[in-house]
C-alpha positions in Angstrom: 0.0 0.0 0.0 2.8 2.4 0.9 4.5 1.7 -2.5 1.2 2.3 -4.2 0.8 5.7 -2.5 4.3 6.8 -3.4 3.8 5.8 -7.1 0.5 7.6 -7.2 2.0 10.8 -5.8 4.9 10.6 -8.3 2.4 10.1 -11.2 0.4 13.1 -9.9 3.4 15.3 -9.8 4.5 14.3 -13.3 1.0 14.9 -14.7 0.9 18.3 -13.0 4.3 19.2 -14.5 3.2 18.2 -17.9 0.0 20.2 -17.6 2.0 23.3 -16.5 4.4 23.0 -19.5 1.4 22.5 -21.8 -0.5 25.5 -20.5 2.2 28.1 -19.9 2.8 30.9 -22.2 5.4 30.7 -25.0 8.2 33.1 -24.2 9.6 35.1 -27.1 12.5 37.6 -26.6 14.9 39.6 -28.7 14.9 41.9 -31.7 12.9 45.2 -31.6 12.9 45.1 -35.5 10.9 41.9 -35.3 9.2 42.3 -32.0 7.7 45.7 -32.2 5.1 45.0 -34.9 5.8 41.9 -37.0 5.8 39.2 -34.4 2.7 40.7 -32.5 0.9 40.6 -35.8 1.9 37.0 -36.4 0.8 36.1 -32.9 -2.6 37.7 -33.4 -3.1 35.9 -36.7 -1.9 32.6 -35.3 -4.2 32.8 -32.2 -7.3 33.2 -34.5 -7.2 29.4 -34.9 -5.3 28.7 -31.6 -6.8 31.0 -29.0 -5.6 28.7 -26.3 -2.0 29.4 -27.0 -0.6 32.2 -24.8 2.5 34.3 -25.5 4.9 36.4 -23.5 6.8 38.8 -25.8 9.8 41.0 -24.9 11.5 43.1 -27.6 14.7 44.4 -26.1 17.3 43.6 -28.7 18.7 40.6 -30.6 21.6 40.1 -28.2 19.3 39.9 -25.2 17.1 37.4 -27.0 20.0 35.1 -27.8 21.4 35.5 -24.3 18.0 34.5 -22.9 17.9 31.4 -25.1 21.4 30.4 -23.9 20.2 30.9 -20.3 17.0 28.9 -20.8 14.7 31.8 -20.1 13.0 32.0 -23.5 11.5 29.5 -25.9 12.3 31.5 -29.0 14.9 34.3 -29.7 14.2 36.9 -32.3 17.3 38.2 -34.0 17.9 40.7 -36.8 21.4 39.4 -37.1 23.1 36.0 -37.3 24.3 34.5 -34.0 28.0 35.2 -33.4 30.8 32.6 -33.1 31.2 33.3 -29.4 27.4 32.8 -28.9 27.7 29.4 -30.6 30.7 28.6 -28.3 28.6 29.4 -25.2 25.7 27.4 -26.6 28.0 24.4 -27.0 29.4 24.7 -23.5 25.9 24.8 -22.1 24.4 22.0 -24.2 22.2 24.4 -26.2 21.8 23.7 -29.9 21.3 27.1 -31.6 19.0 26.5 -34.5 18.6 29.5 -36.9 15.3 29.8 -38.8 15.3 32.6 -41.5 12.0 34.4 -41.0 12.2 37.4 -43.4 14.5 39.9 -45.0 14.6 43.7 -44.7 16.6 46.6 -45.7 18.3 48.9 -43.2 16.8 52.2 -44.4 18.8 55.4 -44.0 16.5 58.2 -42.9 17.0 62.0 -42.5 14.8 64.9 -41.6 12.5 65.7 -44.5 13.8 69.3 -44.6 17.5 68.2 -45.1 18.4 68.8 -48.8 20.0 65.4 -49.5 18.5 62.4 -51.4 21.4 60.0 -52.0 24.5 58.9 -50.1 27.2 56.4 -51.0 28.4 53.7 -48.6 31.6 55.7 -48.1 29.8 58.8 -47.2 27.7 56.9 -44.7 30.8 55.3 -43.3 32.4 58.8 -42.9 29.3 60.1 -41.2 28.7 57.4 -38.7 32.4 57.0 -37.7 32.6 60.8 -37.1 35.0 61.5 -39.9 32.4 63.9 -41.4 30.8 66.0 -38.7 29.1 68.8 -40.7 26.7 68.5 -43.6 28.6 71.1 -45.6 31.5 68.7 -45.9 29.3 66.6 -48.1 28.0 69.6 -50.1 24.7 69.6 -48.2 23.2 72.8 -46.8 22.9 72.3 -43.0 24.8 72.4 -39.8 26.4 69.8 -37.5 25.4 66.2 -38.3 23.4 64.6 -35.5 23.6 60.8 -35.6 20.9 58.4 -34.3 21.6 54.7 -33.9 20.4 51.7 -32.0 22.0 50.4 -28.9 24.8 47.8 -28.9 22.3 45.0 -27.9 20.6 45.6 -31.3 21.3 43.3 -34.2 20.7 46.3 -36.5 23.5 48.2 -34.7 25.9 45.3 -35.4 24.8 44.7 -39.0 25.1 48.3 -39.9 28.6 48.4 -38.3 29.6 45.3 -40.4 27.9 46.2 -43.8 28.4 50.0 -43.9 31.3 50.7 -41.5 33.6 47.8 -42.3 33.6 47.1 -38.5 35.0 50.5 -37.7 33.8 52.0 -34.4 30.9 54.4 -34.2 31.4 58.1 -33.6 31.5 59.0 -29.9 28.7 61.6 -30.7 26.0 59.1 -31.7 22.7 59.3 -29.9 21.6 55.8 -29.1 17.9 54.8 -29.1 16.5 51.6 -27.8 13.9 51.2 -30.6 13.5 51.8 -34.3 10.5 54.0 -33.7 12.4 56.2 -31.3 15.1 56.8 -34.0 12.4 57.7 -36.6 10.7 60.1 -34.1 14.0 61.7 -33.1 15.1 62.3 -36.7 11.7 63.8 -37.5 12.3 66.4 -34.8 15.9 67.2 -35.8 16.6 69.2 -38.9 20.1 67.9 -39.1 19.3 64.3 -38.0 20.3 61.1 -39.8 19.7 57.6 -38.6 18.8 54.1 -39.7 15.7 51.9 -39.1 14.2 48.8 -40.6 12.1 49.5 -43.7 9.0 48.7 -41.7 9.6 51.8 -39.6 9.8 54.4 -42.4 6.3 55.8 -42.2 7.0 58.4 -39.5 5.9 61.9 -40.6 8.8 64.3 -40.9 11.4 61.9 -42.3 12.5 60.7 -45.7 14.3 57.6 -46.9 17.6 58.2 -48.7 18.9 56.2 -51.7 22.2 54.4 -51.0 24.4 54.2 -54.1 21.4 55.4 -56.1 19.0 52.6 -54.8 16.0 52.9 -52.5 15.1 50.0 -50.2 12.1 48.2 -51.7 10.8 44.7 -51.8 12.4 44.3 -55.2 15.8 45.8 -54.3 16.0 43.8 -51.1 15.1 40.6 -53.0 17.7 41.2 -55.7 20.3 42.6 -53.3 20.8 45.7 -55.3 20.0 47.6 -52.1 23.3 47.0 -50.4 22.2 47.3 -46.8 19.9 44.2 -46.8 20.0 41.4 -44.3 18.0 38.3 -43.2 16.2 38.2 -39.9 16.0 35.0 -37.8 14.2 33.1 -35.1 16.6 31.0 -33.0 15.5 27.9 -31.0 17.3 25.3 -28.8 17.3 22.4 -31.3 14.2 21.1 -33.0 10.9 22.5 -31.7 7.9 20.6 -30.7 4.3 21.3 -29.5 2.8 24.8 -29.7 6.2 26.4 -30.5 6.7 24.2 -33.6 3.1 25.0 -34.6 3.8 28.7 -34.4 7.0 28.5 -36.4 5.3 26.4 -39.0 2.6 29.0 -39.2 5.1 31.9 -39.6 6.8 30.0 -42.5 3.5 29.1 -44.1 1.8 31.0 -46.9 -0.5 32.6 -44.4 2.4 33.7 -42.2 4.3 35.1 -45.2 1.3 37.2 -46.1 1.5 38.8 -42.7 5.2 39.3 -43.2 4.5 41.2 -46.4 1.7 43.2 -44.9 4.0 44.4 -42.2 6.6 45.8 -44.7 9.1 42.9 -44.6 10.2 40.5 -47.4 9.3 36.9 -47.0 12.3 34.6 -46.6 14.1 33.6 -49.8 17.2 31.5 -50.5 20.6 33.1 -50.3 22.8 32.9 -53.5 
């Protein structure tokens, strides 16, 4: 009888644990580029057919998302950049299998105040601006005063991708004005007659800003797809190994035709093979 009671209690605890795992919210952390608008829209669409699935979403930067996955405090990491070699090394040491899932592509749009008389900049000019080599708009033949630079914070995947693609890994100017979110950069540039910054293409509808051409090309679906817009990059979900249950269902939905329709509606480019 005693053994029966112990076995019964163990079974009850195991069932309760399984029930807790099945009913708890899926935790998603990471990229503001993905987490501000796109992933909430995907969650809303997914829950139309799965209203029982709950989500907890925190958009505080790609680096924080991957760190949370390595620490076991999130089910899914959103990242607007690829995981770094050192992150893979930490994952290996902790028994975490970092699995990248390409979710969409976007262009990093260069934005300025709508009153600034400039329409097109080269990669070299952008590099000179954001490293602080050029500090006044007149140095580029543009009527204006001191250049005011707006960037994301170092935890942002966009911050790192811009540093790699545009700046050839050079350090940012000491005078940059860091903002936590894409929308904050757009709003700051809209208020600043001499402001310039970068945001994901889904954040370019702020009144008071305009999007610049880079090497003569604007970021559009077509130019991101054919890579003629040079500051284009993939965005990812990261999981710990192969997903199961509600998380796998959500990822499958995101990659489905229905999910890709949401991705397009939100101003991103559905995932496509790299050359």
